[in-house]
N, C-alpha and C positions, 0 to 999 in steps of 0.2 A: 503493500498499500504507499503510495505515493503521496506527498503534501509538496508540488513544487512552489519554490519561493523564487520574486523577483528583485529585482530592485532598480532605479533609476538612474539616470544621470543626465549630467546638461554639458554643454558647449561652453566652455568660457575664454575661449579662447578665438581668435578671428579667423586664424589659418593654422591650417597643420603641412606640414612638408615630409613627404616619404622619402627618404634619401637611401638605398643599399651602401652600406659601408664597410662591406666585406668584399674581397676577390673572390670570385668563381673558383670552381675546383681546378677551372681548366687556366687559372691563372689570369682571366681576361675580365675585368671588372665591368659589369653592366653601368648605362651612363643613364639609365633610364628613372627619371624621378616624376612623382606625380604632385601637384600642388591642391590641395583642399581646403576650399572657404566653406565658412559656415554655412553660407546659402546654399553650396553644392552638396553638402552631407544635409541639410534637410531636404532637399530636393530629393534626394532618393529614399527619402523615407527610412535611414538608417537611423537616425537619430530623431527621430520625431519623439515628442512626448509622451513617454511609456508610464505604463500604471506604475506609480509608488508605493511598492510593497515589501517593507522590509524582509529580509532573510531572518533565519530563526537564530538566535545569539549563540554564540557561543558556551555550552554546558546546560543549555535549555534542560536538556534528558535528567539534569540532578537537580530538578526543582519539583516536589512533590507535595501534594495536599497532606497537611499533618494532624489536624484537626478541623471540626466542624459544626454549627449550633443552630438547629431551627426553633432556636428560644429566641424571640423580640427581636433581637440585634442582626438575628441570620448572620453570622459571622464565619469566614475562612479562612484557614492559615495553612500559609504554606511555608515552606522548609528546604534550604539549599543545602543539599547533602555533599555538595562538589567542594574544591579547593579555591575556587575563585569564584568571584561576584557576577551573578547573572541580571541583566538588565529583564524587566517582566514590562516594560512600558509600551502601551498599547495592547496588552494581552486581552484576551475575554475569557467570557465564562456563559456558561448554559446551564437551563437544571431540564426537569423532564419535562417541563409546560411551555418555554421559550426559547427562540434561537440563540445564538452566542450575542453578549454584548461586554461593550466594556464596562471596566469597574476602577474603582479608586482605591489604589492600594495604599498601605500605611509608608510606602516607599515606593520609588521607582525601578529599584534596584536591590536586590538580594544576598548581602554580604556571604562569604562562604559559611557555613554552619550559622547561618542567620533564619532569622525569622520575617514574615511581611503578614500582614492582616490587612483583609477587607470585608465591606459588608454586602452582602448579595443585592445587585440593584433590581431585581424582581423578588425577593423573598424566597425563602425555603420551607417546603410544608413537611408534614409530620413524615411522609414516604416521598421520598425525594432524590435526587441525583445531583452533584456538581461535576460538573467537566471543564478542564481548562484547556485553552488553547492559545499559541502565538499568535503573532499578529497575521501569519501567512495561513493560520487554519491548522498546524499541526496538532494533535493531542497530547498533552503533555504528562494526564494524570485524571483519574475519575476515581467518586465513591459514590456509592448507593447504600440507601439504609429503610429500613422498614418503620411502620409508625412508631413515633415517639422515642428512638432510639438515639439520635442526635439531641437527646435534651439529658442532662445538662448540656452535654456535648458529647461527638465521638472524638476519639483521638487513637492515633497510632500508639501502642503501649509495647514495650520492650525493644524500644529504640526509636529516635526521630527519624521518618521518614523511611523507615525500613520493620518496624513494629507493626503487628496486627492490629486491624479496627476493635477498638472496643467501647461500648458505651461508659463515661466515667462515672463516678458515682459522687464524684468530689467536683470543687468549684473548677470552670474552665482553666485552662492555662494558656491563653490566646498571648502569643509574641514571646512565649519562652518554653522551655525543655517540656514534655508532657509528664516525665517521671514523677512527679507529686500531684498531678490528676489522674492517673490510674491505678485502676484498683489493685489491692494486693495480691488478689488472685485470680487470674487469667482465666476465662473460661476455656473449655477443653476444646470446643469449636474453634477458638480463636488461636488455639496453638496448632493449627494446620496451616503449612505453608506452601506456596508453589515454591519447588526444590530447582528444577531443571525444565527447560522447555526448548524444542528445537523450533526452527522454519524451514527445514531444509525439503520438504515435500510430503513427509508423513507428518510433520504438524503435531509433535508430542508434547503434551503437558507433564509433567512429575509432581506429586503433590507429597508431602511429609507431615507426618503426625507428630508433632513432639510433645504431646503432652503423657499423661501416664493413665490413660485408658482409650478404649475405640471410639470412634466418633464418626457417625453415620452420615455420608453425606450422597443417600439417594436421591434424594430432594433439589441437591446442590445444582447449580449452573455456573456456565462459564459465556465470557462475551470478549471482543475485542475491541482495537480502538475504533472500529467504524461506526460511527452514533447511529449509522440506520440500522444496524444488525443487533435482533430481539437476542437476547441470551438464550442459551441451547443448554440443556441437562445433560450434565455428565452421564446418566446410566441409559442416555439415547446413543451417546457417542462409546461407551464401555459399560454393557450390562452387568458385568460384572462385579464395578466396581460400587459397590454399596456401602462400603464402609473401609475405614483406615487403620489399622492397630496400632495401638502404641508403639511409638519408634518404628513404624512400618513406612512403606511407600506404596502409590498406586498410579499407573498412569494411563493416561486417555489421549486419542488422536482427534484434533479439534477438526470440526465440520466446516468450522466457517473457512478457513484457510488463515495462515499466519503469513505474513511476508515482512520484507522491511518496513523499518518505521512503524512498527505495531506493537499490541500489546495482550497481555489475557489478564482479566478482571474475572478473581473467584467469588461466587457471590452464594450465601447460603440458602434455606430454605426457603426464608423470609424476604431474600433480596437484597441481603446487608454486605457488603463487602467485608470478605476475609483476608484477602491478599490482591498483590497486582503486582505485573511486573512490564515494563517497557523497554522497547531496543528502537536503536535508530538504525541509519543504514547500513550494510552488510550482514543484517538478519542476525538471529540467533543460529550461527553454523559453526562449527557442528552443534552446540548447543550452548545456551549462557544459562549458567548453574551459581547458585550461592555458595561464597567462599568466606568463611566456612559452610560444611554441608549444614543447612536448616536454618542458619544464623545470619551470615552475612549478608554483604552487597553481591550484586550479580556481577558477573564478567564474564567473557569468552574463554570458552573451554576448547583444547584440541582435541579432547576425547570427549563421546557424549557417554554418560554414565545412569543411563536410564534406569528407574529401577532399583538401583545402588546409592549408597554414600557416594557424595561428588568429589571427584579425583584432585580438583582444583587444579588442574595442569596447565591452564592458561595465565596470563601474567599482567591482564589488564582490563579496559573498559568496567572499573569500577562504575559504582553509582546503580543506575536503573536497568542496563540490560547491554545490545550492542554498541557498536562504535559508527562514529561519525565517519563521513571520508577524512583520511587521515589521522583519524585516532589510533590510540593504544589496541593492545592485544596479539593473540597471536593465532596464526593457524598452520597447522601442518599441511605441506604440498605434496601431492605427489609428483610433481613436474617440477622443472627447475629453471627459475627465472635468471632474467640475464640481466646486470646491471646497464642502466643508459650509458651509452659512449657517443662521442663527438657533440658535446654542448657548445654552442655558440652564444654569441649576446643577441637581445632583442633588438630589431632593427629600432633605429630613431623615429619617434613621431608615432609609434605604435600606441593603438587605442585601445581601452579597457572592455573586456568582454562586455557584449551589450545583452545576455541574455541574462538567466537568473543565476545566483553567487553559489547557490547548493549544486553537487553534483552524486551522484550514488554509483556504488559498484552495481554493474547491472547482467554480470554473469555467474556461472556456478562456479569455483576453483578451478583449476586443471581443466577446462572445459575441453580444450581445443589441441590433446594430446593423439596423434597419429601414430604411424605403423613407419612414415618416413621424417617423424618428427617425436619422438617421444617425451623429448623434453617439455612440449607444451606451447612453445613460445612463437613467434612469428607469423600472429594475427596482423594483416596489415591493410588491404583494401577493402573498403565499407562502400555499401551504396543502399539506399531506400526503392522499394519498387516505386516508381511514382502512381503506379495503378493500384496499388495496396499498400498503404504505410504500415499496415501492420506485418509487412516482410520486410526484413534486411537481410541484405546480399553481405556474405564476408570472404575474402580471400586469402588463405593462408598459406606463406612460403611453403617451397617444396609440394607443391600440387594438391592443394586441397580448397575447394569449394563448400561453401555452407549456406544454406538457407536457415534464419535464424525467425525464430516468432516469440511472442510476450507470453511469459508464464509465470503467474506470480511476481511481477514485476522483474522480471529476468529476461535478455533474450537467451534465447536457448535453441537448439538443434531441431528443426521441424522433423519431427519422428516419420510424418507421411513421406516426406521427401527423402531424408537419411540423417538418422537419429546421431551419427558417426561423421557426417559430411561426403562430399564424393570426390574423388580421385580424378584429377584430369590430366590429360597427356597431349602432348603435340598432335598435329593432322595426321603422323604418319603412325600415330598408337603407340609411340616409344616418347622414353625420356621422362624425366620430372621438370615441367615449368617452374620457375622461379617466379611464381604467380603473385604480383604484389600488388596490382590497384586492377578495380573493375566497374563496369558503369551498366545502368539498363537502358537498351537501346529505343527505338521508336517500335520495335516489333517484339519487345518484350526478352529480346534474348540479352546474358549476359556476355559481355566484352570484358575479358580479361588481359592485362599485360604481362609477360615478363623478361627479365632482362638477360637470362642465361637460362640455360639446363645444368638445373644441379648435378644432376650426374657426370657432368664435362663444367665445372664451374668456374675455369679461369677462361672460358671463350664465351663474348658476349652472344646474345639470342633474342634480339631488341623486335618482340613481334606483340601484335594484338590476335586475342584469336576469339572467335563468337561462337559460345555453346548454346544450344537449346533446353531451357530449363526441364523442358516437359519430355526429355528424352530418359529413356528405363536405363534400370543397370547401376552400378555403384563406380563405373570408369565412364567420365566421358569424353568423347574427343570431338574436335572443335568443327563445325560446317563450313567455315572459313578462317584460313590463316593469313595475316599479313606480316612480311618481314623484313625489317626496315634496317635490319643489322647495319647494312653496306653505310646507312648514311652517320655511322659513329666509328670511324674508325679512331680515333683517340680510346676507344673503351676498350677495344682489342691490342694490349700490350703483354698479353702470357700473364698478367697478373690478377687472380681471383677479385682485388679487393676493387680494380677497376672495372671488369665484367660486372660488380655489382651494383653499379654505378649511373644503368639504363633506366630504361621506363620503369619509374615508380608508381604511378597514376595514370588514370585517365577518366575522364569525361565526356559526356554524349552532348553536344549542342546544339539543338534544332536551327533548323533554318529560318523559322519564322521570325527567331530573336535575332538572326545575324543581318537579316533584310529589313526586319523594323527598325534597327537601330543604326543603319545605314553604314554597315560594315564594308570596306573598301578591298576586294579581293587581290590580294600581293600579286597573282599570277596575272592580272589583265590591269591594273592600275584602276580600274573602274566599280560602281556598286557590285557587290557578289548577289550574282545571278544563277540559283540553282539548277536552272535547267541547263547549263552549258555542261554541268556533268550528272549525266542521265543512268548511270549507274551506281549513284552511293547513297541514295535510299533519300530519307529527309534532314539529315542534320551530318555536321562533323564532329570528329573525335578528335581531343585536345590532349596529347597526351604528355606526361610532365616527366623531365628528365633529371633524375636526382646528381648528374654530374654538375651542372651550371644552373638550375632552378629555371630553364627555359621552359616554354609549350611548344609540343608542335604538332602542328593542325595538317589531318589526313582526313580525306574521303574515301571511303572503305567501299569499293565497289565489288559487286556481286559477282564479278567474273574472277575475284582473287587478288585484281590489280590494287592499285591504291594511288591516288592522283594528292601531291604535297602541295600545301597552303602555306609553307615558310615556318618560322619561328618567333616567339612573344615573349619579350622579356617580362618577368615577374618583378623584376626589383628584389628578389631575393636570393640567396645562393646555391639552394636548393629546393626542391619539390618532391614530397611526400606523396601527395595525394590532389587529385583533380576532380572538382563537380559542377554542373551547373545548377544553381539554387534559382527554383521558380519563384521562390515567396518573394526575393529580392530582385529577380533578373538580374543575377550576377554571375559569372562564372568564379568561384572560389579555389587558389592555390594553397594547400597546407604544407606546413614545415614544421617536422618536428624540435625538437629540444636544438637541433643544429641551427636553427633560427630564432631561438627564444619559444617555441611552442605557438606559432602565429599562423594565421589566415588572411592571406589577400583577397579582397576583393575585384572582381577586374571588371570595367564596363567598357563601350564604345565611347571614343570620343568624338569632337565635332571634327575632326579629320578623318573619320572611319578608321582609326586604329585600336586594338584592343590595348587598355594601359591599366595599371594598378590604379585602385583609387581609395582604398584605404586598407588600413590591417591592424587586425586586432590580436590580443594575445589569448590566451583561456584563460577560464575563469582562476583565479587567485590559489583553490584549495587544490587544485588539480597538480598530480606529482609533476615534476621534470624529467622524463622520461623519453623512448623513443616512442611516442604517439602519431603513427603511422598515416591512420584512417580517421576521416572526418566525416561523417552523414547528418544531413540535416532534413527532416522529415517534411514532406511536399505539404503545400499550405491546405490542404483538406484535412490536415490533420491537428489546425491550429485550434487551440481552448486559449479561450481569455488571452489575446494577443501573443500567445506563447505556443512554440511547439517543440519536439525533440531534437535534439542534436546528440550524435553519439561518436565516442571517440575508441578507437581501438590500439591499444599498447603491445608493441611489436615485440617487447621481451618478458610480458606478464611480471613485470617488477614491481608495480604499484609505488609503493612507499620505503620496500626493502624489506629485506629477513623481518619477520613477528610482527609484522604491520597489517592492519585489517583491509590492505588490499594487494597483499602477496600473493602470489598466483592468478592472479584475476586478469583478463584482458579489455575488458569493455568498461566503460565509465559513460553514463548517461544523465545529462542536463540539458536546459530548454535554450531557445532561439528565438527573438523576434520575430511574429509571421509577416 
């Protein structure tokens, strides 16, 4: 489950200038530069006024509802269990009878280990609930109670932020620790705790009874953080889970499904909250568990221990559950991440990412291991299917093609096409194409670039291959193959490194865009006329050369020949991916950490030439890795002014060994419509 967050920015300078500052790999500096004025940027729509919505503040997942009363003042207390202060400015709350409303807290910031209180803006009833949301709508925490059980108050007893919910018998303790307000003897049912949870598909929840007698849970229910969901009985999920013995465990699988940015709330037979856990990006995988067993904070574990004592083999993610992108935590990887190499500086004049600040991990760990790539690395090119934005195509080096679809917020191989990807060959049925980039043509076919044959990797083989995705079998052979190797003699030095600097990305650009924008055909010096090239189809293909960051334009003819339309400078020292974005009506040339993780949008200028217009960085939260692929969803996928942007990591490195993104190749964020 996702809660996408956006931000706004404004242009405060009248002019931006993009100037390539580094020489190309060939040693020849490009003289291309583009002057960008404020009026020009506004005219593109790229920096039009965007909806202002704050991203979730750091540490928000450590904020917990700690005490609540439905007597007179209808007061709610929040506690910050984290090690740093958290801003709650603009946060909202709801109960079971009104939509989220802003509230007036005693302070707009909760210090580490501190408390903030507020009075409910709509009042609280005898049988009611409180749900807390960040400004962007992310659910932070919730608590529910039956008649009269929040009088004089309900409080977490046994530890601020972590204890079980108990109806207090003493005066309320708002603004201070609950210890003095908790009963001396905790009811048996309140000693049942959520002890471990997974969001790995089985979506299993483990309960532990820390009391001295068995507890009947036959009428108990659970719910996740989707406020449209109704609680589900545990007995319907696990008929045998009728009671928990003292010191014992019970497990059940959630029928609601558990994803990233999710939670489990445990309710007793009267609807009172017994316990809850919330986790964020990365999910509860392999599991989130209490450390120490039954009493401690949740952290991500390296090994699930469902039905038994927690191993506490992880080393991070304290607080309420999983990790934000870039957070701590540990994952055991069955693949071998590769540290990023070739990091260069960000070009001068680069603008901040115009989409949302938040980015999520969007694949399963080690999802792309193959027989030719058991280390799991080298996911490179990405492309949305323009006719079906729920499909994402991906190319993996060493000759593999994947059709990906969404499942529980993750991009996973479409099992109806191939659960393990399909291997691709050259036109003669042999070899291991070093498949780097791909695009979807107007005919729905997949066009893949290769810069060499990995079975003979010192020799360049710069080709574009056309595959029919409807073809059956586990191995695909191209319908057509166009070989441009002879155009790049500088790559044929006998060095595998030079041979590996060829076609890295490719994008299909429709003729309609080229003609509507007045592109001048470099072959004729006149306006481009597609009719002069009757065999090329309805668009041209722009191949990105990693060697020097240039785009090479081709008409791919149906008879197996091709027409060369010259070279375009991107202003970048290298290009790793190329796409045409129908939303902004721009060609996008992407470079990984070699160019500071940047994306250059290109337009047709008044003289009919394709030139750089603006360059953007990745969202700041993303790692500085070999992020070689970028795909932006087509306009029909627009939701609230934004659509999905997806990146691929060629090294599945994430933030390094032991981090929450170790072993993952795909990240997901947002880009303006």
